[in-house]
C-alpha positions in Angstrom: 5.3 36.0 7.6 4.3 33.0 9.6 5.3 33.2 13.3 7.0 29.8 13.6 8.1 30.5 17.2 4.4 31.2 18.1 3.4 27.9 16.4 6.1 26.0 18.3 4.9 27.5 21.6 1.3 26.6 20.7 2.4 23.0 20.0 4.0 22.9 23.5 0.9 24.3 25.1 -1.3 21.6 23.4 1.1 18.9 24.5 0.9 20.1 28.1 -2.9 20.2 28.0 -2.9 16.6 26.7 -0.8 15.1 29.5 -3.7 14.2 31.9 -5.2 11.8 29.4 -1.9 10.1 28.4 -1.7 7.9 31.5 -4.9 6.1 30.6 -3.8 5.8 27.0 -0.6 4.1 28.0 -2.5 1.6 30.2 -5.0 0.8 27.4 -2.2 0.4 24.9 -0.4 -2.0 27.2 -3.4 -4.2 28.1 -5.7 -3.8 25.1 -3.5 -2.8 22.1 -0.2 -4.6 22.5 0.6 -4.1 18.8 -0.1 -0.3 19.0 2.5 2.5 19.3 3.7 3.9 22.5 2.1 7.0 23.9 4.6 9.6 24.9 4.3 13.2 26.1 5.5 14.6 22.8 9.2 14.9 23.7 11.5 14.2 20.7 12.9 10.9 22.0 9.3 9.6 22.7 8.0 10.5 19.3 11.0 9.0 17.6 10.8 5.8 19.7 7.3 4.9 18.8 8.1 5.3 15.1 10.6 2.4 15.6 10.1 -0.7 13.5 10.7 -2.9 16.5 7.6 -5.1 17.3 5.9 -3.9 20.5 3.6 -6.9 21.0 6.4 -9.4 21.9 7.7 -7.1 24.7 4.3 -6.2 26.0 3.0 -9.8 25.8 5.4 -10.9 28.6 3.2 -8.9 31.1 -0.2 -10.1 29.7 -1.9 -13.0 31.4 -5.4 -12.5 30.1 -6.4 -11.7 26.5 -10.2 -11.0 27.0 -9.7 -7.3 26.6 -7.7 -7.8 23.4 -10.3 -10.0 21.9 -13.0 -7.6 23.0 -11.3 -4.7 21.2 -10.9 -6.7 18.0 -14.5 -7.8 18.0 -16.0 -4.5 18.9 -14.0 -2.8 16.2 -15.1 -5.3 13.5 -18.7 -5.1 14.7 -18.8 -1.3 14.5 -17.2 -1.4 11.0 -19.7 -3.9 9.8 -22.6 -1.9 11.2 -21.5 1.6 10.2 -19.1 1.2 7.2 -19.4 -2.4 5.8 -17.0 -3.0 2.9 -19.5 -5.2 1.1 -22.0 -2.4 0.5 -22.4 1.3 0.1 -23.0 2.8 3.6 -24.1 6.2 2.5 -25.9 8.0 -0.3 -26.5 11.6 -1.3 -29.6 13.7 -1.3 -30.6 17.4 -1.4 -29.6 19.2 1.8 -32.1 20.4 4.4 -34.7 22.8 3.1 -34.3 21.8 -0.5 -37.4 20.4 -2.2 -37.1 17.0 -3.7 -37.2 16.5 -7.4 -39.9 14.2 -8.7 -38.4 13.1 -12.1 -35.8 10.7 -10.8 -32.9 12.6 -12.3 -31.6 13.6 -9.0 -31.6 10.1 -7.7 -29.8 8.8 -10.7 -27.1 11.5 -10.4 -26.7 11.0 -6.7 -26.2 7.2 -7.2 -23.7 7.8 -9.9 -21.7 10.3 -7.7 -21.9 7.9 -4.7 -20.6 5.0 -6.9 -17.7 7.2 -8.0 -16.8 8.2 -4.4 -16.7 4.6 -3.3 -14.6 3.7 -6.3 -12.1 6.4 -5.2 -12.0 5.1 -1.6 -11.8 1.5 -2.6 -8.7 2.1 -4.7 -5.8 0.4 -2.8 -3.5 3.3 -3.6 -5.8 5.9 -1.9 -5.3 4.3 1.5 -8.8 4.9 2.7 -9.4 1.3 4.0 -6.3 1.2 6.2 -6.7 4.8 7.4 -10.4 4.3 8.3 -9.9 1.0 10.0 -7.0 2.2 12.2 -8.9 5.4 13.1 -11.9 3.3 14.1 -9.8 1.0 16.2 -8.2 3.9 17.9 -11.7 5.4 18.6 -12.9 2.1 20.0 -9.9 1.6 22.3 -8.6 5.1 23.1 -11.7 7.1 22.5 -10.4 9.1 19.5 -9.2 8.2 16.0 -7.7 10.5 13.4 -6.8 10.4 9.7 -5.8 13.1 7.2 -7.4 13.6 3.8 -5.0 15.0 1.2 -5.2 15.7 -2.5 -4.1 13.1 -4.9 -2.6 13.9 -8.2 -3.7 10.9 -10.2 -1.9 8.0 -11.8 0.8 8.7 -14.3 -0.7 9.5 -17.7 -4.3 9.2 -16.5 -5.0 12.7 -15.1 -5.9 13.9 -11.6 -9.4 12.4 -11.8 -7.9 8.9 -11.7 -6.8 9.3 -8.1 -7.9 12.7 -6.7 -7.9 11.7 -3.0 -5.4 10.2 -0.5 -6.0 9.1 3.1 -3.4 8.8 5.8 -3.9 7.5 9.3 -2.4 9.6 12.0 -1.6 7.8 15.3 -3.2 9.5 18.3 0.2 9.9 19.9 1.2 12.4 17.2 -2.0 14.5 17.6 -2.2 17.5 19.8 -5.7 19.0 19.3 -8.1 21.7 20.4 -11.8 22.2 19.7 -14.1 25.1 19.1 -17.0 26.1 21.4 -19.2 23.5 19.9 -16.8 20.7 20.5 -15.7 20.3 16.9 -12.0 19.7 16.4 -10.6 22.8 14.6 -6.9 22.7 15.6 -4.4 19.9 15.2 -0.7 20.1 15.6 0.9 16.8 14.3 4.3 16.2 15.7 6.2 13.3 14.1 9.5 12.1 12.8 10.1 11.7 9.1 13.1 10.6 7.0 15.2 13.2 5.2 14.3 11.8 1.7 10.6 11.9 2.5 10.8 15.4 3.8 12.6 16.5 0.6 9.9 14.8 -1.6 7.1 16.3 0.4 8.7 19.8 0.1 9.0 19.4 -3.6 5.4 18.3 -4.1 4.2 21.3 -2.1 6.4 23.9 -3.8 8.7 24.4 -0.7 12.3 23.6 0.2 13.7 21.8 3.2 16.5 23.1 5.4 20.1 22.8 4.3 20.6 20.1 7.0 17.7 18.0 5.7 18.6 18.5 2.1 22.2 17.5 2.7 21.1 14.3 4.4 18.5 13.5 1.7 21.2 13.7 -1.0 23.5 11.4 1.0 22.6 7.7 0.4 24.1 6.8 3.8 22.0 9.4 5.6 18.8 9.5 3.5 16.8 7.6 6.2 17.9 9.9 9.1 14.8 11.2 10.8 14.0 14.8 11.7 11.2 16.1 13.8 8.3 17.7 11.8 5.2 19.7 12.7 2.1 20.0 10.6 0.0 22.8 12.1 -3.6 23.2 10.9 -5.6 25.9 12.8 -8.3 28.5 12.2 -6.9 31.5 10.2 -7.8 34.1 12.9 -5.6 32.4 15.5 -2.3 33.6 14.1 -3.4 36.1 11.5 -3.2 35.7 7.7 -0.3 34.1 5.8 1.1 34.7 2.4 0.9 32.4 -0.5 -1.7 29.9 -1.8 -5.0 29.8 0.1 -4.3 32.9 2.1 -8.1 33.6 2.3 -9.0 30.0 3.3 -10.6 29.6 6.8 -7.9 27.2 7.9 -4.1 27.6 7.7 -1.8 24.7 7.0 1.9 25.1 7.9 4.7 22.4 7.6 7.9 23.2 9.4 11.0 21.6 10.9 11.0 21.8 14.7 14.7 21.8 15.4 15.8 24.2 12.6 12.6 26.3 12.9 12.5 26.1 9.1 9.2 26.6 7.2 8.7 24.1 4.4 5.3 25.1 3.1 2.2 27.1 4.0 -1.2 27.0 2.4 -4.9 27.1 3.4 -7.9 24.8 3.5 -11.6 25.6 3.1 -12.4 22.5 5.2 -10.5 21.1 8.2 -8.6 18.3 6.6 -8.2 16.0 9.6 -11.2 13.7 10.2 -11.8 12.6 13.8 -13.9 9.8 15.2 -15.0 10.0 18.9 -16.5 7.1 20.8 -17.8 9.4 23.6 -16.9 13.1 23.9 -17.2 15.0 27.1 -18.3 18.6 26.6 -16.0 20.5 24.3 -12.9 18.4 25.0 -11.0 17.4 21.9 -10.3 13.8 23.2 -13.0 11.2 23.7 -13.3 8.2 26.0 -14.0 4.6 25.2 -15.6 1.7 27.0 -12.1 0.5 27.8 -11.5 3.7 29.9 -14.5 2.6 32.0 -13.3 -1.0 32.1 -9.6 -0.2 32.8 -9.7 -1.1 36.5 -11.5 -4.4 35.7 -8.9 -5.2 33.0 -6.0 -4.6 35.4 -7.6 -6.7 38.1 -8.4 -9.5 35.6 -4.8 -9.5 34.4 -3.5 -9.7 38.0 -5.9 -12.4 39.0 -5.0 -14.4 35.8 -1.4 -14.2 36.8 -2.2 -15.4 40.4 -4.4 -18.2 38.9 -1.5 -19.3 36.7 0.8 -19.5 39.8 -1.9 -21.3 41.8 -2.3 -23.9 39.0 1.5 -24.4 38.8 1.6 -24.9 42.6 -1.2 -27.4 42.3 0.5 -29.3 39.5 4.1 -29.0 40.7 3.9 -28.2 44.4 7.0 -27.7 46.6 8.2 -30.9 48.4 9.2 -31.7 51.9 11.5 -34.5 53.0 12.6 -36.2 56.2 15.8 -34.9 57.8 17.3 -38.3 58.6 20.3 -38.4 56.1 19.1 -41.8 54.9 17.9 -40.4 51.6 19.8 -38.6 49.0 18.6 -35.8 46.8 15.2 -37.0 45.4 15.1 -37.6 41.7 11.5 -36.6 40.5 12.0 -37.5 36.8 9.7 -40.1 35.3 10.9 -43.7 35.9 13.8 -42.8 38.2 14.5 -44.3 41.6 15.1 -42.3 44.8 16.8 -44.5 47.4 15.5 -44.1 50.9 12.3 -42.3 49.9 10.1 -44.8 51.8 10.6 -45.8 55.5 10.3 -49.2 57.0 6.5 -48.8 57.4 6.0 -48.0 53.7 5.4 -44.3 54.3 6.8 -41.7 51.8 9.5 -39.5 53.2 8.7 -37.0 50.4 5.4 -35.1 50.8 3.9 -32.4 48.6 3.5 -29.2 50.6 -0.1 -28.2 49.8 -1.3 -24.7 50.8 -4.9 -23.4 50.5 -4.7 -22.6 46.8 -7.7 -23.7 44.8 -7.4 -23.3 41.0 -11.0 -24.1 40.4 -12.1 -21.3 42.7 -9.8 -18.9 41.0 -11.1 -19.9 37.6 -14.6 -19.2 38.7 -13.8 -15.7 39.9 -11.9 -15.1 36.6 -14.9 -16.2 34.5 -17.2 -13.8 36.5 -14.8 -10.9 35.8 -14.6 -11.9 32.2 -18.4 -11.8 31.9 -18.4 -8.3 33.4 -15.7 -7.1 31.0 -17.7 -8.5 28.0 -20.8 -6.6 29.2 -18.8 -3.4 29.4 -17.4 -3.8 25.9 -20.6 -5.0 24.2 -19.2 -8.5 23.4 -22.2 -10.3 24.9 -24.6 -8.3 22.7 -23.0 -9.5 19.4 -22.4 -13.0 20.8 -26.1 -13.4 21.7 -27.1 -12.3 18.2 -24.7 -14.9 16.7 -25.9 -17.7 18.9 -29.7 -17.2 18.4 -31.4 -19.9 16.3 -33.3 -19.1 13.1 -36.1 -16.7 13.8 -39.1 -15.3 12.0 -38.9 -12.2 9.9 -40.8 -10.2 12.6 -38.4 -11.5 15.3 -35.4 -10.5 13.2 -36.7 -7.0 12.8 -37.4 -6.7 16.5 -33.9 -7.9 17.3 -32.4 -5.4 14.8 -34.4 -2.6 16.5 -33.0 -3.6 19.9 -29.4 -3.7 18.7 -29.8 -0.3 17.0 -31.1 1.2 20.3 -28.0 -0.1 22.1 -25.2 0.9 19.7 -27.0 3.5 17.6 -25.8 6.5 19.7 -22.2 5.3 19.2 -22.6 4.8 15.5 -24.1 8.4 15.3 -20.9 9.8 16.7 -18.8 7.9 14.2 -21.1 9.2 11.5 -20.4 12.8 12.5 -16.8 12.2 11.5 -17.9 10.5 8.2 -20.2 13.5 7.4 -17.1 15.8 7.8 -15.2 13.4 5.6 -17.7 13.9 2.8 -17.4 17.7 3.2 -13.6 17.5 2.8 -13.9 15.2 -0.2 -16.3 17.5 -2.0 -14.1 20.4 -1.3 -11.0 18.7 -2.8 -13.0 17.5 -5.8 -14.4 20.9 -6.3 -11.0 22.5 -6.1 -9.8 20.1 -8.8 -12.7 21.3 -11.1 -14.4 17.9 -11.3 -17.9 19.4 -10.9 -17.7 22.0 -13.7 -19.8 21.4 -16.8 -18.2 18.8 -19.1 -16.3 17.0 -16.3 -17.2 13.5 -15.2 -18.9 14.6 -11.9 -20.8 17.6 -13.4 -24.4 17.6 -12.1 -27.4 17.9 -14.5 -29.0 21.3 -15.1 -31.9 20.5 -12.7 -29.3 20.3 -9.8 -27.4 23.4 -10.7 -26.9 25.6 -7.7 -28.5 23.0 -5.4 -26.8 21.9 -2.1 -26.0 18.2 -1.5 -26.0 16.3 1.8 -25.0 12.9 3.0 -27.7 10.3 3.6 -26.5 7.3 5.6 -27.7 3.9 4.5 -25.6 1.6 6.6 -26.9 -1.6 8.3 -27.1 0.4 11.5 -29.3 3.1 9.9 -31.6 0.4 8.4 -31.8 -1.3 11.8 -32.8 2.1 13.4 -35.8 2.1 11.1 -36.6 -1.6 11.6 -39.5 -0.5 13.9 -41.1 1.3 10.9 -40.9 -1.8 8.8 -42.1 -4.0 11.6 -45.2 -1.7 12.1 -45.9 -1.7 8.3 -45.8 -5.5 8.2 -48.1 -5.8 11.1 -50.5 -3.3 9.5 -50.5 -5.2 6.3 -51.2 -8.5 8.1 -54.1 -6.9 10.0 -55.6 -5.6 6.7 -55.3 -9.1 5.2 -57.1 -10.6 8.2 -60.0 -8.1 7.8 -60.2 -8.8 4.1 -60.5 -12.5 4.8 -63.2 -11.7 7.3 -65.3 -10.1 4.5 -64.1 -6.5 4.8 -62.0 -6.0 1.6 -62.0 -2.2 2.1 -59.4 -2.6 4.7 -56.8 -3.5 2.0 -58.0 -0.5 -0.1 -56.7 1.8 2.7 -53.1 0.7 2.2 -51.1 2.7 -0.4 -49.0 0.0 -2.1 -46.6 2.6 -3.6 -45.9 4.2 -0.2 -45.4 0.7 1.3 -42.8 -0.3 -1.4 -41.0 3.0 -1.1 -40.6 2.5 2.6 -39.4 -1.1 2.1 -36.8 0.1 -0.5 -35.5 2.8 1.8 -35.2 0.6 4.9 -33.8 -2.4 3.1 -31.3 -0.3 1.1 -32.3 -1.4 -2.4 -31.0 0.9 -5.2 -33.5 3.3 -6.7 -32.5 2.2 -10.2 -34.7 -0.9 -9.6 -37.8 1.3 -9.5 -39.4 3.0 -12.5 -39.6 6.7 -12.5 -42.9 8.3 -11.6 -43.7 9.4 -15.1 -42.8 6.0 -16.5 -45.0 4.3 -13.9 -47.9 6.5 -14.6 -47.7 5.8 -18.4 -47.5 2.1 -17.8 -50.5 2.1 -15.5 -52.5 4.2 -18.0 -51.7 1.7 -20.8 -52.7 -1.2 -18.6 -56.0 0.4 -17.7 -56.7 1.1 -21.4 -55.9 -2.5 -22.4 -58.1 -3.8 -19.6 -61.0 -1.6 -20.6 -60.8 -2.6 -24.3 -60.6 -6.3 -23.2 -63.7 -5.8 -21.2 -65.6 -4.6 -24.3 -65.0 -7.8 -26.2 -64.2 -8.3 -29.9 -67.8 -7.7 -31.0 -68.3 -4.6 -29.0 -65.1 -3.0 -30.1 -65.9 -3.7 -33.8 -69.4 -2.1 -33.4 -67.9 0.9 -31.7 -65.4 1.5 -34.5 -67.9 0.9 -37.2 -70.4 3.4 -35.7 -67.7 6.0 -35.5 -66.6 5.4 -39.1 -70.2 5.5 -40.4 -70.9 8.8 -38.6 -67.7 10.3 -40.1 -68.5 9.0 -43.6 -72.0 10.3 -43.9 -71.3 14.0 -43.7 -67.5 14.2 -43.6 -67.2 15.1 -47.3 -69.6 18.0 -47.0 -67.9 19.3 -44.0 -71.0 18.7 -41.9 -70.5 17.5 -38.4 -73.2 14.8 -37.6 -75.5 15.5 -34.7 -75.5 12.9 -31.9 -78.9 11.7 -32.9 -77.8 11.0 -36.5 -75.5 8.1 -35.4 -77.4 4.9 -34.7 -76.8 3.5 -31.2 -75.0 0.1 -31.3 -76.7 -2.7 -29.5 -74.4 -2.6 -26.5 -74.2 -1.2 -23.0 -73.7 2.6 -23.2 -71.5 2.7 -20.1 -69.1 0.2 -21.6 -69.1 2.2 -24.8 -68.1 5.4 -23.0 -65.4 3.6 -21.1 -64.0 2.1 -24.2 -63.9 5.4 -26.1 -62.1 7.1 -23.2 -59.6 4.2 -23.0 -59.0 4.4 -26.8 -58.4 8.2 -26.5 -55.9 7.7 -23.7 -54.0 5.0 -25.5 -53.7 7.2 -28.6 -52.5 10.1 -26.5 -49.8 7.8 -25.0 -48.6 7.0 -28.6 -49.6 3.4 -28.6 -52.2 1.7 -30.8 -54.3 -0.8 -28.8 -54.6 -4.4 -29.9 -57.4 -4.9 -32.4 -57.7 -1.2 -33.3 -55.6 -1.5 -36.5 -58.6 -3.0 -38.3 
């Protein structure tokens, strides 16, 4: 039996361990993510409160006087998505895992491209929820340092089978996640504490073969109480932490338990071969399960900028509508400062105004200068200036573009690599679910060819960021080619002979991300080149030389063929042509016949 009391105690322990980071999360949510959920300590009222449908941005917006951090968060999130996981292209492929030898017949590449296409089709299905889950998790990683989503099994569309929708993705707000990591810093424990309506709990219990508590079931069956929320806990942890559990997946490395917190009622228990929660970290310190973002570093600057923007607004208002002072002589009534109105007694007998603006030392232009300096600092901290410079640059040469891409990859490459760690784990989870559903067995749509049977697959990232990381290779290759061309123009054509054109084109295809289906296979390419060499050799012989060569061969065969005598080399008269050309033509003819094609002119 599962120890629910022990799981509840572990959840409380993880909540206590998370408290030191929650203060910064709240500040970042307030100043950077006004539309995001509240971050609470995990107490029931807090969790329920941030599930509320009431908009948060309107309330938080009243205390915001500068939106630089909000714009920075949006742009940085969009930039990282376009660099690591652009929606307009496939940002990863598949290959044989480390230590496996590559196949040279192209069959592996074709299968891997087909499988990759199918994975992206599954993710791009709007019902799967991948796009929303991934984008929200990425935004959470950019702002709060950590983003989380859950990968669950899909059971297909009605009447189309499980293969039509085998995967589902659900974003999990960071406020609901209480996590721990193993000794390598990989998240291996997550207790999700959240509130769910009674009808949804009942539906989830039915799908997982469980049963909710009597209280939840009663509320779910009552139309007036079906939306009543109850606190739920989903605990996923290594099997050894709390012993083995009964039921489905009892031998799996990770246990999965859903239970109601208040009633201490278990709804379902199962196991996973892979940790189903995918986490993105911007920057992880040691083995801590929670990461940090550039907005943690810039938080003091963001608060200072917001306070100065508030003071600048007040200074501007004082400059535009300053307080007024009047003479204390009872000759003037209350001044009327509305446009076009008359204030009797506002001017004395010498024509001087009795009403004066009370100017202090405020200087709005000075305040704006300080604000702009602070905004520039914030943009530097959040990478805004990097992408803005790239957008504002004029049209450059191809070499300059490659150099700029290399510089950008050096700056944001380490961050993208940490996001890709989570994406690599995502692929492991997806493969595990698809394998459990039997989609890789022979006869199914994702079954590999026999040449890949028993081989291990691995992810190969092909995003713009990965291509930009290799921009230096492409730049060096282009420079080498240009130098070889210069030497050839100077009378040294052997410089061009040193360059392997096939290797150059393979490198260009890999770095530029072109699909392998555009290339011929190695065996097809070898046959085409052999045929071309045969055709060129026969063309070099000329029509007369080819006719003489064929006539001599026919004459030699006709003289002694009927008697079964093989003519000696000296019995065949030499044709009046160059012997080297004859030998080359014969060899080309033999190669063409071995390839199964009859060269032009040989039919006669």
